[in-house]
NULO-32521 format. One record per atom (N, C-alpha, C): residue number from 1; atom name; x negated, y negated, z. Coordinates in Angstrom, 3 decimals, padded with zeros to 6 digits. Layout:
BEGIN
<torvex nr="NUM" atom="CA" x="X" y="Y" z="Z"/>
...
% end
This chain:
BEGIN
<torvex nr="1" atom="N" x="013.244" y="-000.410" z="003.371"/>
<torvex nr="1" atom="CA" x="014.280" y="000.444" z="002.646"/>
<torvex nr="1" atom="C" x="014.715" y="001.543" z="003.520"/>
<torvex nr="2" atom="N" x="015.138" y="001.291" z="004.777"/>
<torvex nr="2" atom="CA" x="015.536" y="002.342" z="005.595"/>
<torvex nr="2" atom="C" x="017.052" y="002.393" z="005.485"/>
<torvex nr="3" atom="N" x="017.598" y="003.136" z="004.609"/>
<torvex nr="3" atom="CA" x="019.012" y="003.309" z="004.465"/>
<torvex nr="3" atom="C" x="019.488" y="004.449" z="005.172"/>
<torvex nr="4" atom="N" x="020.560" y="004.312" z="005.949"/>
<torvex nr="4" atom="CA" x="021.000" y="005.396" z="006.800"/>
<torvex nr="4" atom="C" x="022.420" y="005.739" z="006.386"/>
<torvex nr="5" atom="N" x="022.756" y="006.987" z="006.314"/>
<torvex nr="5" atom="CA" x="024.103" y="007.405" z="005.985"/>
<torvex nr="5" atom="C" x="024.537" y="008.354" z="007.153"/>
<torvex nr="6" atom="N" x="025.535" y="007.941" z="007.919"/>
<torvex nr="6" atom="CA" x="026.004" y="008.735" z="008.945"/>
<torvex nr="6" atom="C" x="024.870" y="009.188" z="009.980"/>
<torvex nr="7" atom="N" x="023.935" y="008.254" z="010.280"/>
<torvex nr="7" atom="CA" x="022.885" y="008.519" z="011.194"/>
<torvex nr="7" atom="C" x="021.720" y="009.351" z="010.572"/>
<torvex nr="8" atom="N" x="021.828" y="009.580" z="009.264"/>
<torvex nr="8" atom="CA" x="020.718" y="010.409" z="008.546"/>
<torvex nr="8" atom="C" x="019.937" y="009.549" z="007.680"/>
<torvex nr="9" atom="N" x="018.661" y="009.667" z="007.613"/>
<torvex nr="9" atom="CA" x="017.914" y="008.957" z="006.760"/>
<torvex nr="9" atom="C" x="018.035" y="009.415" z="005.348"/>
<torvex nr="10" atom="N" x="017.976" y="008.546" z="004.318"/>
<torvex nr="10" atom="CA" x="018.145" y="008.919" z="002.943"/>
<torvex nr="10" atom="C" x="016.991" y="009.835" z="002.625"/>
<torvex nr="11" atom="N" x="017.140" y="010.669" z="001.577"/>
<torvex nr="11" atom="CA" x="016.090" y="011.422" z="001.040"/>
<torvex nr="11" atom="C" x="014.899" y="010.608" z="000.630"/>
<torvex nr="12" atom="N" x="014.991" y="009.424" z="000.179"/>
<torvex nr="12" atom="CA" x="013.874" y="008.556" z="-000.265"/>
<torvex nr="12" atom="C" x="012.909" y="008.355" z="000.846"/>
<torvex nr="13" atom="N" x="013.363" y="008.350" z="002.090"/>
<torvex nr="13" atom="CA" x="012.390" y="008.232" z="003.206"/>
<torvex nr="13" atom="C" x="011.394" y="009.353" z="003.362"/>
<torvex nr="14" atom="N" x="011.940" y="010.601" z="003.011"/>
<torvex nr="14" atom="CA" x="010.995" y="011.740" z="003.062"/>
<torvex nr="14" atom="C" x="010.322" y="011.995" z="001.732"/>
<torvex nr="15" atom="N" x="011.030" y="011.592" z="000.586"/>
<torvex nr="15" atom="CA" x="010.491" y="011.794" z="-000.726"/>
<torvex nr="15" atom="C" x="009.132" y="011.204" z="-000.930"/>
<torvex nr="16" atom="N" x="009.018" y="009.910" z="-000.254"/>
<torvex nr="16" atom="CA" x="007.757" y="009.114" z="-000.558"/>
<torvex nr="16" atom="C" x="006.623" y="009.902" z="000.124"/>
<torvex nr="17" atom="N" x="006.821" y="010.578" z="001.308"/>
<torvex nr="17" atom="CA" x="005.759" y="011.347" z="001.923"/>
<torvex nr="17" atom="C" x="005.254" y="012.552" z="001.116"/>
<torvex nr="18" atom="N" x="006.133" y="013.080" z="000.267"/>
<torvex nr="18" atom="CA" x="005.773" y="014.266" z="-000.506"/>
<torvex nr="18" atom="C" x="005.193" y="013.994" z="-001.828"/>
<torvex nr="19" atom="N" x="005.126" y="012.664" z="-002.189"/>
<torvex nr="19" atom="CA" x="004.467" y="012.373" z="-003.446"/>
<torvex nr="19" atom="C" x="002.978" y="012.740" z="-003.442"/>
<torvex nr="20" atom="N" x="002.471" y="013.150" z="-004.528"/>
<torvex nr="20" atom="CA" x="001.105" y="013.501" z="-004.573"/>
<torvex nr="20" atom="C" x="000.121" y="012.387" z="-004.018"/>
<torvex nr="21" atom="N" x="-000.564" y="012.774" z="-003.025"/>
<torvex nr="21" atom="CA" x="-001.583" y="011.814" z="-002.370"/>
<torvex nr="21" atom="C" x="-001.089" y="010.965" z="-001.309"/>
<torvex nr="22" atom="N" x="000.294" y="010.876" z="-001.092"/>
<torvex nr="22" atom="CA" x="000.780" y="009.977" z="-000.059"/>
<torvex nr="22" atom="C" x="000.370" y="010.327" z="001.300"/>
<torvex nr="23" atom="N" x="000.560" y="011.638" z="001.763"/>
<torvex nr="23" atom="CA" x="000.114" y="012.003" z="003.053"/>
<torvex nr="23" atom="C" x="-001.436" y="011.796" z="003.256"/>
<torvex nr="24" atom="N" x="-002.149" y="012.144" z="002.241"/>
<torvex nr="24" atom="CA" x="-003.592" y="011.936" z="002.282"/>
<torvex nr="24" atom="C" x="-003.950" y="010.544" z="002.564"/>
<torvex nr="25" atom="N" x="-003.362" y="009.640" z="001.815"/>
<torvex nr="25" atom="CA" x="-003.574" y="008.202" z="001.950"/>
<torvex nr="25" atom="C" x="-003.258" y="007.759" z="003.308"/>
<torvex nr="26" atom="N" x="-002.162" y="008.251" z="003.904"/>
<torvex nr="26" atom="CA" x="-001.761" y="007.806" z="005.281"/>
<torvex nr="26" atom="C" x="-002.819" y="008.380" z="006.286"/>
<torvex nr="27" atom="N" x="-003.219" y="009.515" z="006.084"/>
<torvex nr="27" atom="CA" x="-004.230" y="010.177" z="007.024"/>
<torvex nr="27" atom="C" x="-005.571" y="009.478" z="006.859"/>
<torvex nr="28" atom="N" x="-005.954" y="009.128" z="005.661"/>
<torvex nr="28" atom="CA" x="-007.178" y="008.421" z="005.457"/>
<torvex nr="28" atom="C" x="-007.175" y="007.049" z="006.124"/>
<torvex nr="29" atom="N" x="-006.097" y="006.225" z="005.974"/>
<torvex nr="29" atom="CA" x="-005.956" y="005.022" z="006.603"/>
<torvex nr="29" atom="C" x="-005.928" y="005.149" z="008.137"/>
<torvex nr="30" atom="N" x="-005.324" y="006.197" z="008.571"/>
<torvex nr="30" atom="CA" x="-005.320" y="006.502" z="010.058"/>
<torvex nr="30" atom="C" x="-006.731" y="006.659" z="010.551"/>
<torvex nr="31" atom="N" x="-007.588" y="007.276" z="009.852"/>
<torvex nr="31" atom="CA" x="-008.980" y="007.537" z="010.324"/>
<torvex nr="31" atom="C" x="-009.851" y="006.305" z="010.059"/>
<torvex nr="32" atom="N" x="-009.654" y="005.557" z="008.992"/>
<torvex nr="32" atom="CA" x="-010.452" y="004.428" z="008.607"/>
<torvex nr="32" atom="C" x="-009.979" y="003.098" z="009.225"/>
<torvex nr="33" atom="N" x="-008.714" y="002.986" z="009.422"/>
<torvex nr="33" atom="CA" x="-008.176" y="001.737" z="010.028"/>
<torvex nr="33" atom="C" x="-007.761" y="000.895" z="008.863"/>
<torvex nr="34" atom="N" x="-008.647" y="000.384" z="008.026"/>
<torvex nr="34" atom="CA" x="-008.408" y="-000.499" z="006.943"/>
<torvex nr="34" atom="C" x="-009.221" y="-000.041" z="005.790"/>
<torvex nr="35" atom="N" x="-008.732" y="-000.098" z="004.582"/>
<torvex nr="35" atom="CA" x="-009.495" y="000.302" z="003.422"/>
<torvex nr="35" atom="C" x="-009.051" y="-000.562" z="002.237"/>
<torvex nr="36" atom="N" x="-010.017" y="-000.804" z="001.333"/>
<torvex nr="36" atom="CA" x="-009.798" y="-001.583" z="000.170"/>
<torvex nr="36" atom="C" x="-009.260" y="-000.537" z="-000.893"/>
<torvex nr="37" atom="N" x="-008.600" y="-001.130" z="-001.878"/>
<torvex nr="37" atom="CA" x="-008.058" y="-000.305" z="-002.989"/>
<torvex nr="37" atom="C" x="-009.174" y="000.701" z="-003.566"/>
<torvex nr="38" atom="N" x="-010.264" y="000.146" z="-003.819"/>
<torvex nr="38" atom="CA" x="-011.387" y="000.858" z="-004.461"/>
<torvex nr="38" atom="C" x="-011.884" y="002.049" z="-003.555"/>
<torvex nr="39" atom="N" x="-011.792" y="001.920" z="-002.244"/>
<torvex nr="39" atom="CA" x="-012.224" y="002.979" z="-001.238"/>
<torvex nr="39" atom="C" x="-011.068" y="004.083" z="-001.352"/>
<torvex nr="40" atom="N" x="-009.827" y="003.677" z="-001.443"/>
<torvex nr="40" atom="CA" x="-008.747" y="004.748" z="-001.501"/>
<torvex nr="40" atom="C" x="-008.827" y="005.428" z="-002.773"/>
<torvex nr="41" atom="N" x="-009.140" y="004.701" z="-003.844"/>
<torvex nr="41" atom="CA" x="-009.239" y="005.287" z="-005.276"/>
<torvex nr="41" atom="C" x="-010.452" y="006.307" z="-005.278"/>
<torvex nr="42" atom="N" x="-011.615" y="006.047" z="-004.530"/>
<torvex nr="42" atom="CA" x="-012.713" y="006.997" z="-004.582"/>
<torvex nr="42" atom="C" x="-012.419" y="008.252" z="-003.994"/>
<torvex nr="43" atom="N" x="-011.351" y="008.297" z="-003.133"/>
<torvex nr="43" atom="CA" x="-010.963" y="009.597" z="-002.428"/>
<torvex nr="43" atom="C" x="-010.310" y="010.568" z="-003.426"/>
<torvex nr="44" atom="N" x="-009.839" y="009.972" z="-004.545"/>
<torvex nr="44" atom="CA" x="-009.293" y="010.793" z="-005.651"/>
<torvex nr="44" atom="C" x="-008.081" y="011.666" z="-005.217"/>
<torvex nr="45" atom="N" x="-007.195" y="011.011" z="-004.384"/>
<torvex nr="45" atom="CA" x="-005.883" y="011.644" z="-003.987"/>
<torvex nr="45" atom="C" x="-004.980" y="011.808" z="-005.155"/>
<torvex nr="46" atom="N" x="-005.011" y="010.843" z="-005.971"/>
<torvex nr="46" atom="CA" x="-004.176" y="010.888" z="-007.243"/>
<torvex nr="46" atom="C" x="-005.070" y="010.546" z="-008.456"/>
<torvex nr="47" atom="N" x="-004.566" y="010.985" z="-009.593"/>
<torvex nr="47" atom="CA" x="-005.352" y="010.716" z="-010.830"/>
<torvex nr="47" atom="C" x="-004.710" y="009.500" z="-011.518"/>
<torvex nr="48" atom="N" x="-005.539" y="008.438" z="-011.678"/>
<torvex nr="48" atom="CA" x="-005.097" y="007.355" z="-012.410"/>
<torvex nr="48" atom="C" x="-004.679" y="006.170" z="-011.481"/>
<torvex nr="49" atom="N" x="-005.074" y="005.018" z="-012.022"/>
<torvex nr="49" atom="CA" x="-004.756" y="003.758" z="-011.274"/>
<torvex nr="49" atom="C" x="-003.213" y="003.484" z="-011.114"/>
<torvex nr="50" atom="N" x="-002.553" y="003.772" z="-012.205"/>
<torvex nr="50" atom="CA" x="-001.053" y="003.633" z="-012.200"/>
<torvex nr="50" atom="C" x="-000.384" y="004.385" z="-011.099"/>
<torvex nr="51" atom="N" x="-000.758" y="005.698" z="-011.004"/>
<torvex nr="51" atom="CA" x="-000.175" y="006.542" z="-009.946"/>
<torvex nr="51" atom="C" x="-000.580" y="006.053" z="-008.604"/>
<torvex nr="52" atom="N" x="-001.716" y="005.641" z="-008.409"/>
<torvex nr="52" atom="CA" x="-002.163" y="005.234" z="-007.032"/>
<torvex nr="52" atom="C" x="-001.441" y="003.918" z="-006.692"/>
<torvex nr="53" atom="N" x="-001.333" y="003.003" z="-007.664"/>
<torvex nr="53" atom="CA" x="-000.611" y="001.746" z="-007.477"/>
<torvex nr="53" atom="C" x="000.826" y="002.023" z="-007.078"/>
<torvex nr="54" atom="N" x="001.455" y="002.896" z="-007.722"/>
<torvex nr="54" atom="CA" x="002.823" y="003.223" z="-007.408"/>
<torvex nr="54" atom="C" x="003.040" y="003.760" z="-006.074"/>
<torvex nr="55" atom="N" x="002.212" y="004.723" z="-005.691"/>
<torvex nr="55" atom="CA" x="002.251" y="005.373" z="-004.397"/>
<torvex nr="55" atom="C" x="002.065" y="004.326" z="-003.260"/>
<torvex nr="56" atom="N" x="001.022" y="003.462" z="-003.411"/>
<torvex nr="56" atom="CA" x="000.858" y="002.329" z="-002.492"/>
<torvex nr="56" atom="C" x="001.950" y="001.476" z="-002.348"/>
<torvex nr="57" atom="N" x="002.518" y="001.054" z="-003.464"/>
<torvex nr="57" atom="CA" x="003.705" y="000.175" z="-003.445"/>
<torvex nr="57" atom="C" x="004.826" y="000.934" z="-002.748"/>
<torvex nr="58" atom="N" x="005.114" y="002.147" z="-002.976"/>
<torvex nr="58" atom="CA" x="006.241" y="002.862" z="-002.288"/>
<torvex nr="58" atom="C" x="006.032" y="003.019" z="-000.847"/>
<torvex nr="59" atom="N" x="004.787" y="003.255" z="-000.432"/>
<torvex nr="59" atom="CA" x="004.491" y="003.353" z="000.942"/>
<torvex nr="59" atom="C" x="004.616" y="001.984" z="001.615"/>
<torvex nr="60" atom="N" x="004.310" y="000.918" z="000.987"/>
<torvex nr="60" atom="CA" x="004.530" y="-000.422" z="001.438"/>
<torvex nr="60" atom="C" x="006.070" y="-000.765" z="001.514"/>
<torvex nr="61" atom="N" x="006.809" y="-000.332" z="000.499"/>
<torvex nr="61" atom="CA" x="008.274" y="-000.588" z="000.539"/>
<torvex nr="61" atom="C" x="009.050" y="000.086" z="001.613"/>
<torvex nr="62" atom="N" x="008.493" y="001.313" z="002.067"/>
<torvex nr="62" atom="CA" x="008.994" y="001.999" z="003.157"/>
<torvex nr="62" atom="C" x="008.423" y="001.683" z="004.503"/>
<torvex nr="63" atom="N" x="007.690" y="000.593" z="004.575"/>
<torvex nr="63" atom="CA" x="007.060" y="000.068" z="005.799"/>
<torvex nr="63" atom="C" x="006.123" y="000.983" z="006.427"/>
<torvex nr="64" atom="N" x="005.321" y="001.750" z="005.637"/>
<torvex nr="64" atom="CA" x="004.274" y="002.588" z="006.186"/>
<torvex nr="64" atom="C" x="002.937" y="002.067" z="006.107"/>
<torvex nr="65" atom="N" x="002.674" y="001.169" z="005.213"/>
<torvex nr="65" atom="CA" x="001.384" y="000.454" z="005.095"/>
<torvex nr="65" atom="C" x="001.595" y="-001.045" z="004.860"/>
<torvex nr="66" atom="N" x="000.586" y="-001.768" z="005.214"/>
<torvex nr="66" atom="CA" x="000.496" y="-003.196" z="004.991"/>
<torvex nr="66" atom="C" x="-000.474" y="-003.434" z="003.750"/>
<torvex nr="67" atom="N" x="-000.134" y="-004.460" z="002.934"/>
<torvex nr="67" atom="CA" x="-001.067" y="-004.797" z="001.867"/>
<torvex nr="67" atom="C" x="-001.519" y="-006.250" z="002.170"/>
<torvex nr="68" atom="N" x="-002.835" y="-006.487" z="002.090"/>
<torvex nr="68" atom="CA" x="-003.399" y="-007.775" z="002.311"/>
<torvex nr="68" atom="C" x="-004.360" y="-008.126" z="001.172"/>
<torvex nr="69" atom="N" x="-004.050" y="-009.265" z="000.475"/>
<torvex nr="69" atom="CA" x="-004.831" y="-009.786" z="-000.548"/>
<torvex nr="69" atom="C" x="-005.975" y="-010.539" z="000.104"/>
<torvex nr="70" atom="N" x="-007.219" y="-010.149" z="-000.172"/>
<torvex nr="70" atom="CA" x="-008.428" y="-010.856" z="000.441"/>
<torvex nr="70" atom="C" x="-008.953" y="-011.973" z="-000.515"/>
<torvex nr="71" atom="N" x="-009.296" y="-013.017" z="000.146"/>
<torvex nr="71" atom="CA" x="-009.779" y="-014.208" z="-000.639"/>
<torvex nr="71" atom="C" x="-011.169" y="-013.974" z="-001.028"/>
<torvex nr="72" atom="N" x="-011.430" y="-013.111" z="-001.983"/>
<torvex nr="72" atom="CA" x="-012.848" y="-012.840" z="-002.433"/>
<torvex nr="72" atom="C" x="-012.767" y="-013.054" z="-003.908"/>
<torvex nr="73" atom="N" x="-013.955" y="-013.077" z="-004.589"/>
<torvex nr="73" atom="CA" x="-013.974" y="-013.119" z="-006.041"/>
<torvex nr="73" atom="C" x="-014.740" y="-011.897" z="-006.522"/>
<torvex nr="74" atom="N" x="-014.166" y="-011.032" z="-007.353"/>
<torvex nr="74" atom="CA" x="-012.810" y="-011.157" z="-007.742"/>
<torvex nr="74" atom="C" x="-011.890" y="-010.799" z="-006.499"/>
<torvex nr="75" atom="N" x="-010.575" y="-011.063" z="-006.610"/>
<torvex nr="75" atom="CA" x="-009.675" y="-010.802" z="-005.468"/>
<torvex nr="75" atom="C" x="-009.602" y="-009.262" z="-005.213"/>
<torvex nr="76" atom="N" x="-009.665" y="-008.908" z="-003.973"/>
<torvex nr="76" atom="CA" x="-009.552" y="-007.479" z="-003.656"/>
<torvex nr="76" atom="C" x="-008.382" y="-007.356" z="-002.685"/>
<torvex nr="77" atom="N" x="-007.912" y="-006.142" z="-002.514"/>
<torvex nr="77" atom="CA" x="-006.800" y="-005.875" z="-001.661"/>
<torvex nr="77" atom="C" x="-007.183" y="-004.802" z="-000.636"/>
<torvex nr="78" atom="N" x="-006.672" y="-005.062" z="000.522"/>
<torvex nr="78" atom="CA" x="-006.953" y="-004.233" z="001.661"/>
<torvex nr="78" atom="C" x="-005.656" y="-003.555" z="002.182"/>
<torvex nr="79" atom="N" x="-005.589" y="-002.315" z="002.594"/>
<torvex nr="79" atom="CA" x="-004.464" y="-001.681" z="003.089"/>
<torvex nr="79" atom="C" x="-004.736" y="-001.219" z="004.500"/>
<torvex nr="80" atom="N" x="-003.662" y="-001.164" z="005.256"/>
<torvex nr="80" atom="CA" x="-003.804" y="-000.606" z="006.657"/>
<torvex nr="80" atom="C" x="-002.366" y="-000.057" z="006.987"/>
<torvex nr="81" atom="N" x="-002.314" y="000.717" z="008.075"/>
<torvex nr="81" atom="CA" x="-000.985" y="001.234" z="008.452"/>
<torvex nr="81" atom="C" x="-000.213" y="000.317" z="009.240"/>
<torvex nr="82" atom="N" x="001.106" y="000.324" z="009.120"/>
<torvex nr="82" atom="CA" x="002.011" y="-000.438" z="009.980"/>
<torvex nr="82" atom="C" x="002.129" y="000.400" z="011.220"/>
<torvex nr="83" atom="N" x="002.959" y="-000.151" z="012.194"/>
<torvex nr="83" atom="CA" x="003.180" y="000.618" z="013.450"/>
<torvex nr="83" atom="C" x="003.922" y="001.854" z="013.091"/>
<torvex nr="84" atom="N" x="004.821" y="001.802" z="012.199"/>
<torvex nr="84" atom="CA" x="005.679" y="002.939" z="011.749"/>
<torvex nr="84" atom="C" x="004.735" y="003.869" z="011.048"/>
<torvex nr="85" atom="N" x="003.783" y="003.436" z="010.144"/>
<torvex nr="85" atom="CA" x="002.853" y="004.334" z="009.558"/>
<torvex nr="85" atom="C" x="001.884" y="004.944" z="010.586"/>
<torvex nr="86" atom="N" x="001.577" y="004.326" z="011.640"/>
<torvex nr="86" atom="CA" x="000.752" y="004.927" z="012.666"/>
<torvex nr="86" atom="C" x="001.427" y="006.129" z="013.347"/>
<torvex nr="87" atom="N" x="002.724" y="005.949" z="013.501"/>
<torvex nr="87" atom="CA" x="003.532" y="006.935" z="014.172"/>
<torvex nr="87" atom="C" x="003.635" y="008.148" z="013.206"/>
<torvex nr="88" atom="N" x="003.883" y="007.931" z="011.950"/>
<torvex nr="88" atom="CA" x="003.916" y="008.964" z="010.932"/>
<torvex nr="88" atom="C" x="002.572" y="009.673" z="010.922"/>
<torvex nr="89" atom="N" x="001.403" y="008.967" z="010.882"/>
<torvex nr="89" atom="CA" x="000.236" y="009.585" z="010.795"/>
<torvex nr="89" atom="C" x="-000.110" y="010.430" z="011.959"/>
<torvex nr="90" atom="N" x="000.330" y="010.039" z="013.153"/>
<torvex nr="90" atom="CA" x="000.085" y="010.829" z="014.407"/>
<torvex nr="90" atom="C" x="000.799" y="012.083" z="014.284"/>
<torvex nr="91" atom="N" x="002.072" y="012.145" z="013.799"/>
<torvex nr="91" atom="CA" x="002.813" y="013.375" z="013.592"/>
<torvex nr="91" atom="C" x="002.203" y="014.243" z="012.508"/>
<torvex nr="92" atom="N" x="001.710" y="013.655" z="011.372"/>
<torvex nr="92" atom="CA" x="001.080" y="014.285" z="010.333"/>
<torvex nr="92" atom="C" x="-000.172" y="015.084" z="010.875"/>
<torvex nr="93" atom="N" x="-000.913" y="014.373" z="011.712"/>
<torvex nr="93" atom="CA" x="-002.127" y="014.958" z="012.320"/>
<torvex nr="93" atom="C" x="-001.773" y="016.144" z="013.245"/>
<torvex nr="94" atom="N" x="-000.668" y="015.933" z="014.045"/>
<torvex nr="94" atom="CA" x="-000.242" y="017.086" z="014.853"/>
<torvex nr="94" atom="C" x="000.226" y="018.243" z="014.069"/>
<torvex nr="95" atom="N" x="000.857" y="018.106" z="012.931"/>
<torvex nr="95" atom="CA" x="001.302" y="019.079" z="012.093"/>
<torvex nr="95" atom="C" x="000.059" y="019.823" z="011.467"/>
<torvex nr="96" atom="N" x="-000.791" y="018.982" z="011.085"/>
<torvex nr="96" atom="CA" x="-002.080" y="019.538" z="010.476"/>
<torvex nr="96" atom="C" x="-002.844" y="020.439" z="011.458"/>
<torvex nr="97" atom="N" x="-002.906" y="019.954" z="012.646"/>
<torvex nr="97" atom="CA" x="-003.570" y="020.751" z="013.837"/>
<torvex nr="97" atom="C" x="-002.791" y="022.035" z="014.083"/>
<torvex nr="98" atom="N" x="-001.472" y="021.921" z="014.066"/>
<torvex nr="98" atom="CA" x="-000.711" y="023.167" z="014.306"/>
<torvex nr="98" atom="C" x="-000.842" y="024.181" z="013.224"/>
<torvex nr="99" atom="N" x="-000.918" y="023.747" z="011.956"/>
<torvex nr="99" atom="CA" x="-001.106" y="024.669" z="010.802"/>
<torvex nr="99" atom="C" x="-002.499" y="025.249" z="010.826"/>
<torvex nr="100" atom="N" x="-003.444" y="024.556" z="011.345"/>
<torvex nr="100" atom="CA" x="-004.836" y="025.112" z="011.332"/>
<torvex nr="100" atom="C" x="-005.178" y="026.059" z="012.466"/>
<torvex nr="101" atom="N" x="-004.255" y="026.256" z="013.279"/>
<torvex nr="101" atom="CA" x="-004.491" y="027.175" z="014.539"/>
<torvex nr="101" atom="C" x="-004.541" y="028.595" z="014.043"/>
% end
């Protein structure tokens, strides 16, 4: 969903990063590498399964995370950062370090 208008990214590209829990999820996946839905849920970045599912779906739609259904019983889902997500995480970590100075 990378829509550009006159060389500018649409607001939706940034809006997804500022949803409650989105940056924390990206940073968590950056440090963990890969995490199951239940591991992300335990971090309590958002309240409620519905909100968490929506944020994960939006991050996936913006090509920031990968979703992989694991062949387990019951079926579980694993999430990891895409290459674009890794770049965003790198910049978020740099911003975090700058703000903590």
